[in-house]
Residue, then its C-alpha position, 0 to 999 in steps of 0.5 A: m164493914p160499911t153499914d147498911e146505911h152506907w151501901k145505900k149512899a153508895q148505891e145513890i150516888f152510883d145510879r147518878i153518877r153512872s147516867a153522866p156522860p164519862e168525861c164528867r164522872a170524876a168530878e161529880l164523884r169528887a164534888v159529891c163524895g167530899g172528903d169521904d175516901v171509903l165512900w168514894a172508894e165504893v162508888e169507884s169500884l161499883l162504876e169500874h165493874d159496871s163498865q166491865a160487865g155492861e148491862t149484866f151488872l147488878a141493877s142495885s148493889a145495895a138490892r144484892r147486898r141484901k141477898q148476900v145476907g138473907a143469904l146467910e140462911s142457906v150457908s155456913p157462917g164461915e161461908a157467908e163472913s168469906s163473901l161478904s168480906a171479900t167485898s169490904h176488903a176491895v173496897n178497904c184496899t181501894a180506899a187505902n190506895i186512893w187515901a196513900e196516892k193523895l200523900v205523894s209529894s207532901v211533907i211528913g215530917r223532915y221527909r217529902l215522898r217521892r212515891l207509893i211503893a206498897f199499901g195495905g191495911m197496917g200502912c203504906v210505904f213511900e219512897a221518900t227524900q230526908e232534908r237533913p242529912s240528904r238521903a232517900v228513905a222509906l217511910k212507912i206511915l200508918p193509917p188514922g185510927s190504926s194504933a190504941p192511945a197507948a201505943l201512939a204515947r210510946f211514938r215519943i221514945e220509941p227512936e231511942i229504943l229503935g236507934r240500938l238495932q245496929h245490925p247488917n241484917i236489919a234494916q235500920v229505923y232512923e227515926a219515928g214520930i207523928h206527923e198532925s195533918e188534915y186526917g189527924g194524927l199519922p204515926y210513921f217510921a224512916m227506915e233503910l231503903i233497900p234497893g231492887a228489894q225482892s221478899l226472901i221467898a221471892y228472892s229464892d226463888a226466881r234465883r233457883l237457889s238450892l237447899r243449901q244456899r236457902l238454909e245460909l240465906f235464912g241462917k242471916v236472918c236469924d242472926g238479925v232477929h237475934h240481935g232484936h231479941q238481945k237488944g229487948i225488942i220482939h219484932r211480932d210480924l215476921k212474915p215472908a213479906n218483912i224479910l227483904v233480900g236486896a240486889d247485894g244479895e243481903p238478907k234484911v228483916i224490915d220493921f223490926g218494933v215497928a209491930r210492938a210499937s203499933d201495937a200491930d200485932i194486937v189490931l191485925t188480930t181484932q181485924c181478922t176477927h171482925t172481917g174475915e181477911l188478912i188470912g195471908t198474916v194470920r198463918y205466921m202468927s202464933p197461937e199466942q197472938c192469935d188469943g190477942d193477949p199481949a201478956r202471953i208473946d215474948t221471943r218464942s213468938d218470933i221463933y214461931a214465925l221464923g219455923v213457918v216462914l223457913y217451911e215455906l221457904l224450904t217445901g214451898a207450901a204452908p205448914y197447914d192448910t188454911s186455904g179457902t177457910t175463913v179466920y176462924r177456921a185458920i186460928q182453930i187449926i193453928k191452935d189445934v192442928p199438928p202441922r204436916r211433917p215438912s218431908e212429907l213434901n220435901r223428902s231432902l228434908r229427913g232428919d235434922l231439918d224436920a227436927i228443927l222446924l216442927k220444933a219452931 
């Protein structure tokens, strides 16, 4: 999270840029912030909110933040954490987007980036073109500093391991490497591009699939995950966004092995614990992953995550109610509170499906 000094500097730049003519602001902002993308994103966010809110916008963002910090005494720690982390999350996402957009058209390894597909705290995904062989790929680039040194070292042997995953329901990883750039070493993965892809749940809901059709689709997902386990690879980040269904109706698990190579589950847990963000990812983590102990993670963590995904696919809800809470509390719920019986939300799940979901 930005420090008080960072906020003070952002406020000073905001006050300066705000008085400049609108047509001159972009150039002046770039000149003042230099290469500090986080600072640039924060000031840009303040200017955007200022333009939308007019004179009622905060007279001093630093003063408002001091008010927020002072209010900690009158609210619970969880409420205060959520309030402050929302601002930090918005700044981080804006900065990630700016950083990613600057990479479009550049060359990473053997790949030229064509357009940004998605971005987030754990990486950016681009549509890219590989020169030899000539083909379109999805290139996932992890931001600088996102991986531990030991994980970066594994990138040099990971392509051989990931290349063993040959299954129709796993998006193939073609290559992994580290690209040296002005930002430092950028770990990247070149993966199979899935035309017309939607997440598993979005695809099923859009086509109003029946219970049987959803189970048949999910069965293929389980086949893919099982294949990975047979090859000795644990996914460690299974969630609807990592299970895509293409225009041909075939589901594909993406990022298989990426979490293993980048220590993503440990990084995510640490980030969540410190900032109160990423609640959507935490809810798919097994209790062992929430503890952040890699020694306790095995294939059962993937099965747990599959159970959460299937629960949502069949009921439209999560097994635990973590809405509006902090990450600390969400982790406590995942570890200590029994999940709701699926048939309470969908009566057609009584019997075997109830038992299977609760076992997972």
